[in-house]
N, CA and C of each residue as an Amber inpcrd file, in Angstrom:
protein
   390
 -14.7800000  16.1800000   1.1650000 -15.3520000  15.1340000   1.9900000
 -15.0370000  13.7540000   1.4160000 -15.0750000  13.6570000   0.0800000
 -14.7600000  12.3730000  -0.5400000 -13.3130000  11.9820000  -0.2960000
 -12.4470000  13.0000000  -0.2660000 -11.0380000  12.7290000   0.0020000
 -10.8810000  12.0400000   1.3530000 -11.5470000  12.5590000   2.3750000
 -11.4390000  11.9870000   3.7140000 -12.0250000  10.5870000   3.7790000
 -13.1140000  10.3690000   3.0540000 -13.7020000   9.0280000   3.0520000
 -12.7590000   8.0340000   2.3750000 -12.1540000   8.4300000   1.2770000
 -11.2010000   7.5430000   0.5860000  -9.9910000   7.2430000   1.4590000
  -9.4620000   8.2610000   2.1050000  -8.2960000   8.0630000   2.9670000
  -8.6550000   7.1380000   4.1260000  -9.7870000   7.3720000   4.7480000
 -10.2100000   6.5380000   5.8750000 -10.4140000   5.0910000   5.4380000
 -11.0850000   4.8880000   4.3130000 -11.3090000   3.5340000   3.8230000
 -10.0040000   2.8640000   3.4040000  -9.0880000   3.6300000   2.8390000
  -7.7990000   3.0610000   2.4410000  -6.9800000   2.6700000   3.6690000
  -7.0180000   3.4830000   4.7070000  -6.3240000   3.1350000   5.9440000
  -6.8960000   1.8510000   6.5140000  -8.2170000   1.7140000   6.5070000
  -8.8490000   0.4850000   6.9970000  -8.4050000  -0.7130000   6.1630000
  -8.3620000  -0.5570000   4.8450000  -7.9440000  -1.6590000   3.9700000
  -6.5100000  -2.0740000   4.2490000  -5.6340000  -1.1010000   4.4130000
  -4.2260000  -1.4060000   4.6920000  -4.0930000  -2.0860000   6.0500000
  -4.8230000  -1.6170000   7.0410000  -4.7660000  -2.2400000   8.3700000
  -5.2450000  -3.6910000   8.3260000  -6.3110000  -3.9390000   7.5950000
  -6.8230000  -5.3070000   7.4700000  -5.7870000  -6.1950000   6.7910000
  -5.1930000  -5.7100000   5.7110000  -4.1800000  -6.4910000   4.9990000
  -2.9470000  -6.7260000   5.8720000  -2.5110000  -5.7180000   6.6070000
  -1.3540000  -5.8880000   7.4850000  -1.6410000  -6.8690000   8.6170000
  -2.8550000  -6.8250000   9.1540000  -3.2450000  -7.8060000  10.1660000
  -3.2140000  -9.2170000   9.6040000  -3.6580000  -9.3550000   8.3600000
  -3.5970000 -10.6650000   7.7080000  -2.1690000 -11.1190000   7.4790000
  -1.2960000 -10.1910000   7.0930000   0.1110000 -10.5360000   6.8980000
   0.7570000 -10.9850000   8.2030000   0.3560000 -10.3700000   9.3000000
   0.8680000 -10.8070000  10.6060000   0.4870000 -12.2690000  10.8460000
  -0.7750000 -12.6070000  10.5510000  -1.2230000 -13.9950000  10.7330000
  -0.4900000 -14.9550000   9.8010000  -0.2370000 -14.5260000   8.5780000
   0.4360000 -15.3820000   7.6020000   1.8710000 -15.6750000   8.0210000
   2.5760000 -14.6690000   8.4910000   4.0000000 -14.8130000   8.7440000
   4.3750000 -15.0130000  10.2070000   3.4050000 -15.2810000  11.0560000
   3.7250000 -15.5230000  12.4580000   4.5700000 -16.8040000  12.5630000
   5.7350000 -16.7260000  13.1980000   6.6350000 -17.8920000  13.2200000
   6.1350000 -19.0240000  14.1180000   5.4180000 -18.6830000  15.1660000
   4.8630000 -19.7140000  16.0520000   3.5420000 -19.2060000  16.6160000
   2.8140000 -20.1210000  17.1920000   1.5030000 -19.7590000  17.7300000
   1.6330000 -18.7780000  18.8840000   0.7130000 -17.8160000  18.9470000
   0.6700000 -16.9650000  20.1410000   0.4000000 -17.8180000  21.3800000
   0.7940000 -17.3070000  22.5380000   0.7160000 -18.0810000  23.7800000
  -0.6910000 -18.5960000  24.0750000  -1.7100000 -17.7570000  23.8290000
  -3.0770000 -18.1940000  24.1480000  -3.5180000 -19.3620000  23.2680000
  -3.0610000 -19.3980000  22.0200000  -3.4100000 -20.5190000  21.1500000
  -2.5780000 -21.7510000  21.4720000  -1.3140000 -21.5560000  21.7780000
  -0.4550000 -22.6890000  22.1370000  -0.9620000 -23.3670000  23.4020000
  -1.4710000 -22.5900000  24.3500000  -1.9980000 -23.1650000  25.5890000
  -3.2140000 -24.0420000  25.3200000  -3.9930000 -23.6890000  24.3300000
  -5.1810000 -24.4950000  23.9970000  -4.8120000 -25.8520000  23.4240000
  -3.6010000 -25.9560000  22.8850000  -3.1580000 -27.2190000  22.2870000
  -2.6790000 -28.2110000  23.3390000  -2.4100000 -27.7610000  24.5410000
  -1.9650000 -28.6130000  25.6520000  -0.7770000 -29.4950000  25.2730000
   0.1590000 -28.9510000  24.5390000   1.3520000 -29.7080000  24.1710000
   1.1890000 -30.6390000  22.9840000   0.0200000 -30.7190000  22.3990000
  -0.2240000 -31.5850000  21.2480000   0.3290000 -30.8920000  19.9950000
   1.4460000 -31.4080000  19.4750000   2.1070000 -30.7750000  18.3350000
   1.2590000 -30.8130000  17.0700000   0.5160000 -31.8950000  16.8750000
  -0.3320000 -31.9980000  15.6820000  -1.4310000 -30.9320000  15.7160000
  -2.0340000 -30.7370000  16.8830000  -3.0720000 -29.7140000  17.0210000
  -2.4680000 -28.3250000  16.8090000  -1.2640000 -28.1090000  17.3240000
  -0.5910000 -26.8270000  17.1390000  -0.3190000 -26.5340000  15.6780000
   0.0760000 -27.5620000  14.9350000   0.3290000 -27.3960000  13.5000000
  -0.9570000 -27.0460000  12.7590000  -2.0310000 -27.7280000  13.1030000
  -3.3150000 -27.4560000  12.4520000  -3.7700000 -26.0300000  12.7420000
  -3.6710000 -25.6190000  13.9800000  -4.1110000 -24.2700000  14.3390000
  -3.2400000 -23.2150000  13.6620000  -1.9220000 -23.4470000  13.6120000
  -1.0290000 -22.4860000  12.9530000  -1.3710000 -22.3630000  11.4690000
  -1.6530000 -23.4800000  10.8170000  -1.9970000 -23.4300000   9.3940000
  -3.3590000 -22.7780000   9.1710000  -4.2970000 -23.0040000  10.0640000
  -5.5910000 -22.3210000   9.9570000  -5.4340000 -20.8170000  10.1760000
  -4.5490000 -20.4310000  11.0890000  -4.2600000 -19.0180000  11.3030000
  -3.6610000 -18.4000000  10.0430000  -2.7690000 -19.1280000   9.3950000
  -2.1870000 -18.6400000   8.1440000  -3.2340000 -18.5350000   7.0390000
  -4.1360000 -19.4860000   6.9780000  -5.1990000 -19.4300000   5.9730000
  -6.1110000 -18.2260000   6.2250000  -6.4490000 -17.9970000   7.4820000
  -7.2440000 -16.8190000   7.8320000  -6.5080000 -15.5540000   7.4310000
  -5.2150000 -15.5080000   7.6930000  -4.4180000 -14.3450000   7.3240000
  -4.4310000 -14.0920000   5.8310000  -4.3150000 -15.1540000   5.0490000
  -4.3650000 -15.0050000   3.5970000  -5.6920000 -14.4360000   3.1260000
  -6.7670000 -14.8800000   3.7420000  -8.0870000 -14.3420000   3.3910000
  -8.1990000 -12.8670000   3.7580000  -7.6530000 -12.4850000   4.8980000
  -7.7070000 -11.0820000   5.3070000  -6.8550000 -10.1990000   4.3940000
  -5.7180000 -10.7130000   3.9430000  -4.9010000  -9.9630000   2.9830000
  -5.6990000  -9.7390000   1.7060000  -6.3700000 -10.7790000   1.2270000
  -7.1680000 -10.6580000   0.0040000  -8.3180000  -9.6750000   0.1820000
  -8.9550000  -9.6830000   1.3300000 -10.0590000  -8.7550000   1.5750000
  -9.5400000  -7.3220000   1.6450000  -8.4150000  -7.1190000   2.3220000
  -7.8250000  -5.7850000   2.3640000  -7.4650000  -5.2850000   0.9800000
  -6.8950000  -6.1600000   0.1550000  -6.5400000  -5.7790000  -1.2170000
  -7.7920000  -5.4780000  -2.0410000  -8.8410000  -6.2620000  -1.8560000
 -10.0860000  -6.0320000  -2.5900000 -10.6970000  -4.6860000  -2.2070000
 -10.6770000  -4.3810000  -0.9290000 -11.2260000  -3.0990000  -0.4830000
 -10.3990000  -1.9490000  -1.0560000  -9.0820000  -2.0830000  -1.0230000
  -8.2200000  -1.0410000  -1.5990000  -8.5120000  -0.8710000  -3.0890000
  -8.7280000  -1.9650000  -3.7780000  -9.0650000  -1.8920000  -5.1960000
 -10.3840000  -1.1930000  -5.4470000 -11.3780000  -1.4970000  -4.6410000
 -12.6850000  -0.8490000  -4.7950000 -12.5700000   0.6380000  -4.4930000
 -11.8480000   0.9860000  -3.4390000 -11.7220000   2.3910000  -3.0540000
 -11.0130000   3.1960000  -4.1320000  -9.9760000   2.6250000  -4.7360000
  -9.2140000   3.3850000  -5.7290000  -9.8530000   3.3920000  -7.1120000
 -10.6570000   2.3980000  -7.4320000 -11.1650000   2.3020000  -8.7980000
 -12.6100000   2.7500000  -8.9740000 -13.3780000   2.8070000  -7.9310000
 -14.7920000   3.1570000  -8.0850000 -15.0500000   4.5790000  -7.6130000
 -16.0100000   5.2110000  -8.2390000 -16.4090000   6.5490000  -7.8490000
 -17.3630000   6.4390000  -6.6610000 -16.8870000   6.8300000  -5.5000000
 -17.7070000   6.7200000  -4.3000000 -18.8730000   7.7090000  -4.2920000
 -18.8290000   8.7160000  -5.1760000 -19.9100000   9.7040000  -5.2220000
 -21.2270000   9.0610000  -5.6620000 -21.1620000   8.2030000  -6.6710000
 -22.3610000   7.5030000  -7.1110000 -22.3100000   6.0300000  -6.7150000
 -21.3230000   5.6700000  -5.9220000 -21.0690000   4.2580000  -5.6700000
 -21.6650000   3.7000000  -4.4030000 -22.9540000   3.8140000  -4.2410000
 -23.5730000   3.1830000  -3.0680000 -23.3330000   1.6710000  -3.0810000
 -23.2510000   1.1020000  -4.2610000 -22.9420000  -0.3300000  -4.3560000
 -21.5220000  -0.6110000  -3.8870000 -20.6030000   0.3040000  -4.2180000
 -19.2160000   0.1440000  -3.7660000 -19.1490000   0.2020000  -2.2470000
 -19.8650000   1.1300000  -1.6570000 -19.8970000   1.2420000  -0.1970000
 -20.5400000  -0.0050000   0.4090000 -21.6210000  -0.4870000  -0.2030000
 -22.2670000  -1.6990000   0.2940000 -21.3250000  -2.8970000   0.2010000
 -20.5800000  -2.9990000  -0.8830000 -19.6140000  -4.0890000  -1.0400000
 -18.5230000  -4.0050000   0.0280000 -17.9950000  -2.8110000   0.2420000
 -16.9470000  -2.6290000   1.2540000 -17.4680000  -3.0070000   2.6370000
 -18.6490000  -2.5140000   2.9740000 -19.2190000  -2.8300000   4.2880000
 -19.5020000  -4.3260000   4.4430000 -19.9840000  -4.9440000   3.3840000
 -20.2440000  -6.3880000   3.4440000 -18.9590000  -7.1670000   3.6870000
 -17.9100000  -6.8260000   2.9470000 -16.6290000  -7.5130000   3.1150000
 -16.0730000  -7.3330000   4.5180000 -16.0550000  -6.1020000   4.9920000
 -15.4190000  -5.8240000   6.2790000 -16.2650000  -6.3270000   7.4450000
 -17.5590000  -6.0700000   7.4080000 -18.3940000  -6.4860000   8.5410000
 -18.4170000  -7.9990000   8.7120000 -18.4630000  -8.7260000   7.6150000
 -18.4780000 -10.1870000   7.7530000 -17.1030000 -10.7230000   8.1460000
 -16.0560000 -10.3160000   7.4460000 -14.7320000 -10.8890000   7.7220000
 -14.2020000 -10.4540000   9.0820000 -14.1780000  -9.1800000   9.3410000
 -13.6260000  -8.6960000  10.6020000 -14.5820000  -8.9480000  11.7710000
 -15.8750000  -8.9660000  11.4970000 -16.8310000  -9.3020000  12.5570000
 -16.6420000 -10.7240000  13.0440000 -16.5620000 -11.6630000  12.1070000
 -16.3200000 -13.0530000  12.4970000 -14.9350000 -13.2330000  13.1090000
 -13.9560000 -12.4920000  12.6030000 -12.6160000 -12.5400000  13.1610000
 -12.6400000 -12.0690000  14.6240000 -13.3200000 -10.9650000  14.8910000
 -13.3920000 -10.4300000  16.2540000 -14.1060000 -11.4020000  17.2010000
 -15.1980000 -11.9950000  16.7390000 -15.9270000 -12.9560000  17.5810000
 -15.0380000 -14.1590000  17.9050000 -14.3680000 -14.6920000  16.8810000
 -13.4810000 -15.8400000  17.1150000 -12.3280000 -15.4800000  18.0330000
 -11.7440000 -14.2920000  17.8370000 -10.6340000 -13.8720000  18.6860000
 -11.0850000 -13.6890000  20.1330000 -12.2680000 -13.1620000  20.3240000
 -12.7760000 -12.9830000  21.6940000 -12.9710000 -14.3260000  22.3770000
 -13.4730000 -15.2850000  21.6320000 -13.7390000 -16.6090000  22.2150000
 -12.4740000 -17.3270000  22.6660000 -11.3390000 -17.0170000  22.0320000
 -10.0990000 -17.7010000  22.4090000  -9.1640000 -16.8100000  23.2310000
  -9.6300000 -15.6330000  23.6000000  -8.8430000 -14.7690000  24.4610000
  -7.7930000 -13.9410000  23.7500000  -7.9660000 -13.7090000  22.4620000
  -7.0440000 -12.8600000  21.7070000  -7.5350000 -11.4150000  21.7460000
  -6.6760000 -10.4540000  21.3730000  -7.0740000  -9.0410000  21.4080000
  -8.0790000  -8.6980000  20.3080000  -9.3400000  -8.9420000  20.5770000
 -10.4110000  -8.8050000  19.5850000 -10.7700000  -7.3590000  19.2760000
 -10.3100000  -6.4130000  20.0780000 -10.6640000  -5.0220000  19.8200000
  -9.9500000  -4.4620000  18.5900000  -8.8840000  -5.1130000  18.1550000
  -8.1880000  -4.6520000  16.9500000  -9.0920000  -4.7690000  15.7280000
  -9.6860000  -5.9440000  15.4370000 -10.6060000  -5.9780000  14.2910000
 -11.8500000  -5.1130000  14.4940000 -12.2710000  -4.9200000  15.7380000
 -13.4080000  -4.0270000  15.9960000 -13.0390000  -2.5980000  15.5810000
 -11.8120000  -2.1930000  15.8540000 -11.3520000  -0.8610000  15.4170000
 -11.3460000  -0.7480000  13.8990000 -10.9600000  -1.8230000  13.2040000
 -10.9770000  -1.8130000  11.7350000 -12.4090000  -1.6720000  11.2250000
 -13.3430000  -2.3200000  11.8960000 -14.7570000  -2.2030000  11.5260000
 -15.2250000  -0.7610000  11.7120000 -14.9110000  -0.1770000  12.8550000
 -15.3390000   1.1940000  13.1290000 -14.7090000   2.1900000  12.1610000
 -13.4640000   1.9690000  11.8050000 -12.7910000   2.8290000  10.8330000
 -13.4840000   2.7400000   9.4750000 -13.8470000   1.5460000   9.0770000
 -14.5480000   1.3540000   7.8050000 -15.9250000   2.0030000   7.8280000
 -16.6380000   1.8450000   8.9130000 -17.9580000   2.4650000   9.0360000
 -17.8340000   3.9870000   8.9720000 -16.8000000   4.5340000   9.6060000
 -16.5850000   5.9860000   9.5490000 -16.3200000   6.4380000   8.1130000
 -15.4740000   5.7190000   7.3830000 -15.1940000   6.0750000   5.9990000
 -16.4170000   5.9520000   5.1150000 -17.2020000   4.9090000   5.3150000
 -18.4220000   4.7190000   4.5300000 -19.4310000   5.8130000   4.8410000
 -19.5350000   6.1810000   6.1040000 -20.4560000   7.2500000   6.4910000
 -20.0540000   8.5700000   5.8440000 -18.7690000   8.8650000   5.8590000
 -18.2970000  10.0860000   5.2020000 -18.6410000  10.0830000   3.7110000
 -18.4700000   8.9400000   3.0610000 -18.7710000   8.8540000   1.6260000
 -20.2620000   9.0150000   1.3610000 -21.0970000   8.4710000   2.2290000
 -22.5440000   8.5560000   2.0270000 -23.1070000   9.9270000   2.3900000
 -22.4740000  10.6040000   3.3510000 -22.9600000  11.9160000   3.7680000
 -22.4210000  13.0550000   2.9120000 -21.3780000  12.8200000   2.1550000
 -20.7420000  13.8780000   1.3680000 -21.7100000  14.6000000   0.4300000
 -22.5780000  13.8910000  -0.3110000 -23.4980000  14.6150000  -1.2080000
 -24.4640000  15.5090000  -0.4320000 -24.8600000  15.1110000   0.7600000
 -25.7950000  15.9190000   1.5470000 -25.1320000  17.1670000   2.0940000
 -23.8220000  17.0640000   2.3690000 -23.1090000  18.1980000   2.9380000
 -22.6980000  19.1880000   1.8600000 -22.3410000  18.6320000   0.7030000
 -22.0180000  19.5110000  -0.4150000 -20.6290000  19.5230000  -0.7840000
């Protein structure tokens, strides 16, 4: 059971980091964000740089989660699970809310949240199952 929880949490961490890398290396603004700039190049530059900054934070959070999953014993690690849930629920939750408000595909970070919750649940239920 712990194996499945680790794999699930690691997949969530990698997905979060890859999503952040997409934001970091996007060559130009997505159409929905560019439309909000109404042709204002300065606003477009600011939004693109903020998107890159958000991406960098998501990469760091994904790496932190991967580090916690690989280095901590999830069997006695309720604190590790709490840390993982805190990181993912706050970062991806706020990401999803912001993406929904601007018309971006917000269900992607919601899926990352659900994947993390599933992995955390597996880790917490494993001692009860045996």
